[in-house]
N, C-alpha and C positions, 0 to 999 in steps of 0.2 A: 052725111051718112057714112058709117064705117064700112070699109071693105073687109069682109071676113077673109082671113088668111086661107081658110080651107078652100075658098073659091079659086084662089090663085094656085093652090097646090093640086087641084083636081086634074088639070091636063097632065101633070107629071105622074100622078097616081094612075091615070088611065093608061098612059104609055107603059108604065110598069106592069099593069095587069095584062096588056096584050103580049108582053114579052115573057110573062111569068112561066107559061107552059114550056118555053124553050130552055129557060135557064134555071128553073127551080131546083134541079138536081145538083147544079154546080154552085149556086150562090145561096148563102144563108144570111139572113138579116143580122147585122152587127148591132144596130141601135134602132130605136123606133120612137115615134112621137107618142107621149102619153097624155098630153093636154095641149090644146091650142088656146093661147091667151092673147086676145086682141091681135096684134101683128107680130107675135112671137110664139115660140113653142117651148114646152118642157119635154126633155128627152128622157127615155128610160134610164140611161146612164146617170143622169143627174139625180133621178129619184133613187136609184140603187145606192149611189154614193151617200146621199143624205140619210137614207134608212140605215145604212151600215154605221154611220157616225152616231145616230140616235141609239141603235142597239148597243154599241160600245159604251155610250154614256150611261145607259140604264144598267148594264151589267156591272160597271165600275161602282155605281151608286149602291148596288146590293139591295138588301131588304127583301121582304116577302113578295111573292107573286111572280117573280121571274120576269123575263122579257115578253111583252105582248106578241101575239102572232104577227108575222110579217104582213099579212093581208090587212090587218087593222092599222099597223104603222104606215103602210103605203098610202092609205087614204088620208090619214092625218098629215103626213109629210107632204103629199101632193098638194093639199090645200094651202099649206104654208108656202110651198114653192110658187104656187099661182099668185098669191098675194105679193110675194117678193118680186116676182117677175113684173107685175103691174107697176110697182114702185120703181123698178129699174127702168122701165119704159118711160115713166114720167121724168126720171132723171136724165135720160137720153134726150128727150124732147126739150128739157129745160137747159141743156148744155152743161150739165154737171160733169166734171172730169176729175179724176184722181191722178195726179202726177206720180211718176216712179219714186221721186223723192219723198212725197207724202206717204206712199205705200210702204217704202222701206222704213221710214220713221215709225209708222204704226206697227209693223211687224216687230221692230226692235223693242218698242214699248211693251208689247204683249209678252215677248220673251223675258224682258227685264222684270215685269210684274210676277212672272212665274219663277223668278230666281235663276234664269238660265241665260247662257250666252246664245248667240244666233246659231252656232254649231250644235249646241245641246238641244235647242228648240227643234232643229231639223231632225236630230236623232230621235227625239221624243215622238215626233210625228211619224217617222218611219217605223218606230217600234209599235205604234198604234195602227199601222197599215195605211197611213194617210200620206199623200203626196205633198211635198212642200209647195209646189206650184199650185196645186188645187187649194191648199190652205191660203196662199197669197190671194188667189182669185176670190175666195170666199170673203176674206177680210176686205178686199176692194169692194165687193158687192155690198157688204154691211156699211162701209163708209159712204157709199153713194146713197143707200137707203136712209142713213142717218141725216144726210144733208137734205134729202127730199123732205123728210119729216120736219126738219128745222124750218124749211121754207113754207111748207103747206100747213103745218100744225102749230109748232112752237111760237112762231112769230105772231100768230093771231091771238095768243092768250094774253089777257090783261087781268091784273089783280089790283083792285082799288085800295086806297088807304083805309076805307071803312071796313072792307073785308078783312084786312090785316088786324085792325083793332078788334073786330068782333071775334076773330079767331083767338087772339091773345087773351080775351076775357072769357072765353068758353072753357068748360071743364076739359074738353078734348084737347084744346090748345095748351092748357096748363099741364096736362099729363104728357103730351108729346114733347113739350119743351122743358120738362122737368129735368133735374139733375139725373145723370146715369152713373151707375156703379158697376165695375167689373169685379165680380166676387168669386171667392173659392170657399168651400165649406167642408167641415168635418162633422159627421153625424154619429153620435153615440146612442144606439137605439135602446128603447125599453120595450119589453114584450106587451102584447095586448092584455088588458086587465091586470097590469103589473101591480104587485103589492108594494108596500112601502119599502121593504127590504131590497127588492129589485131596483126600485127607483133610486134608492140611496146608493146602491152599488154603481149604477150608471152615472149618477152625479159625481161620484168619486173618480170614476174613469175619466169623465169629461174634465174634471178639475186637474187631474194628473196631466192630461194632454195640454191643457191651457198653460200649466206651469212650464212644461217643456218648451212650448212656443215662446213664452216670455223669456226663457233662458237662451233663445236663439235657434231652437230646432227648426229644421226645414218643414214648412207647412205641407208642401206637396208629398214629401216622403211619409210624414205622419198620416196624411189622408189615405195614402195607399195602404199603409200598415194597419190603421185603426178605424177608419171611417166605414160606415155601413151604407153610405149614400150611393146612388147609382153611378155617380161620376167619380167614385173613389179612385179608379185606375187612371183617371186623367188628372190626378193630384187635387181632386175636389173642384176643378174648374167649372164654374157655372155660367161664364160669359157675362154679357152686359144685362143689367136690369134697371129699368126706369124707377125713379123714386115713387112715382104715382102708381106703380104696380105692386109696391111692397106694403106690408102692414104699416100703418102710421108710426107705431112705436119703434119699429125697426128702421124706417126711413129717417126718423128723428135721430136715432143713435148713429147711423152711418154719416149723416150730414155733419156731425161734430167730430168725426174721426179723420185722421191723416192717412194718406196712402201708405200702405204697409202695415197698419195696425190691425189687431184682431180683437174681436169681441170676447167678453167673458161668456162662459157657456149659457145659452139661452134655453129655457124650458119650452118645448113645443110638444104637441100631442103625442108624437111617437118617439120622443127621446130628448137629447140635449144637442144643441147646434152651436158650433163655433164658426164664425165667419171671418174671412180676411178680406180687407179692402185692397184690391190689386191696383185699380185705377179709378179715377172719376173724371167726368166731363160734363159740360153744359150747366144748366141750372141758372141760378141768380147770382153766381159768383161774378164779381166785377171784372170787366174786360177793359184794360187800359190800352190806349193807342198813342204811340209817340207822334207828336206833331212838331213842326219846325216853322218859325216865322222867318221868312227869307225874302230878299229882294234881289233883282238881277237886272243886268243890261244885256240885251241880245243884239248882236250885229250879224247880219246875213250877207253871204256873197250873192252877187247878182250879175246880170249881163254887163254892167258897167263897172263892177268892182270884183276883182279876182279874189280867189281864196287867200292869197298872200296879202293883198291889200286889206282884206277884212280882218285878218289876224293882226296886222300892224295897227289898225284903228283900235281894235280891242286892247292892244298893249298900251297905246297912248292914253286911252281912257283910264286904264288901271293905274298908270303913272300919275295922272292928274288927281285921281282919288287919293292915292298914296301921299301926294303932296298937299293934301288938305282941301281940295275942291269938294263941293257937296255932291254926294252920290245921287240923291233924288233929282237935283237940277240937271245933272248930266244924263240921267235916265230919261227924263222928260224930253231932252233935246236930241238924244242919239238912239235910244233903244227902239228896236223894230219889233218888239212884242206888243201888239195892239191891246192886249188884255191888261197889261200892267204899266205901260209907259206913262200914261197920264197920271198914274198914282205914284210916280217916282220909282217905278220898277217893283213896287211892293206886291208880292204874291199872297200876302196874308199868311195865315196858318195852313200848312199843307201836310198831308200824309206822305212821307218819303216814298212809300210803295207805289204812289200814283205817278212818280216821276221817272224819266228815262235813267238807265243805270249810271251813266257818266255824271249827270247832275246830282243824283242821289249820293254817289261816292264822294264828290267834292263837298257836298253839303255836310256829310257825316264827318269828314276829316277837318272841317273848318271850325275854329273856335268862335264863340259868340263875339260879335263885333269885328271879326276878321274879314277882310276882303280877299277873295281868292285871285290868283293869277288867272289870266284868260285860259279857258279850256273849250274844247270843241264837242258838240253833240250833233245829232242828225239835223238839228234846226239851225245851227250856225255856231258863232263864238260867243261865250258868256263870260261875264264877270259877276260874281254873286257875293252877298254878305248875309251871314246868319245873324238875325236880330234877337232870337229867343228860342227856347225849347220848352216843351211841356208834355205831360202825359194827360190825355183826356179820357174820361170815363165814357166808353162807347157801348156799354152794356145794353142800353135800350135800343140803339141802332142795330146791334148784333141780333137781339131777339126779334126785332122787326124783320130783319133780313132772313132769319130762320123761318119765321112764319110765312114770309113771302115765298120762300123756296118750297115749303110744304104745300101751300095753296097752288102754286104754279105746277108742281109735280102732279098734284091731284087732278087739276084741270087738264093737264097735258094727257094723262092716262085716259081720262074720259073722252076727250076730244079725239085722241088717236084712234081709239076703238071705233068711234062713230065714223071717222074719215076712212078707215080701212074697210068697214062694211059698205060705205058709199062707193068707193072705187071698185070693190068686188061686185056689187050689184049692177053697176053701170057698164061693166066690161063684158065683152063677148068671150065666153069660155066654153070650150067643148072638150069634155074629158073622155079620153080613149083608153083609160086603164081598165082592163077586164074586171068586171064585178063591181065597178064603181057606178054611181048614179050619173046619168047624163045631165049636164046643165048648160044652157046656152041662152044667149039673149037674142 
């Protein structure tokens, strides 16, 4: 049975009440508890800080409606802090720890993603009224929560081969995995109920713009100067569009275009449209993966063989192969890689990216049929021979992996929400924020 933290706090609270009449005039509360969450608490200072951050985010985003009242935000933010607190307690009980090195690396990565040095990141936080130490602490909390979710939710999710096949064959799957295009547009409008003269004039303007583009004019500048679309001031930038979301005739046209090309003016209900294909990705385009056929001999240092002796043995084997002895025979006799020794050291066809950097580098620099001089990796000393190279069509595998990721992410989102509701329902929570509903187990 859980021991409610409030029961442990009552003696302290009672003592404070007995003293209050004597010290009330001299002491003002600096902080206070706004929620008791199992064996921990949420403080007013935590709530105030997070509400401030949310208010700043909403204000920066702009748009209509302004910032919601603080009282509304407080209740929303407090519920978020309660659920976060529960996950942090699970992390504490599970022994999850974030080292200073891991935290420093995470902070550096966030700064880099925002195009900032660490000093610039500190300055940006200070400009927004946020403490660097508080930001580090929040990042640490999020890292702990992420690891808790990985253990409690993500690791339980399974996607079967049949589910992947069903998804790939479904209309939704075909749409989500279809080719994507990053487009920009120029719109030459025609008025509503335009007569033939107005339509002809618009067509002539569109034709003039198209000819300028073919002669090398900058698409973005022409969009700003001539386009009537809502994104004209952004150079006509439309962002990414999936082929499955476009009219079939337009998708067919774009599929045959090279990146950087523009369409001839297209007649649409409200004018003439010119599109530029900025980038494309995904779809059924073949994905080739380089593979290498390689064999090796691995010699490991041990309690009875020093590092130097291991290197010397590898050198002797290299010399014997160079002098004409059979690689496979020596591999069967000497190699300490149990997965390949019996096959004469043959690793078969491998993806270089699946290998450690030292092995990958030696393999990349070796000519076919060439035996490398001994080199060291974390596993020991190696001698290798490249037996062949090829490019393999891995389009089907890539599409299956894409489908797997989509299905896993969908299941994860569903499972996460179920799990969060479960831990919230099972927890003892007493809310002490004025005006908020009281909830307790």
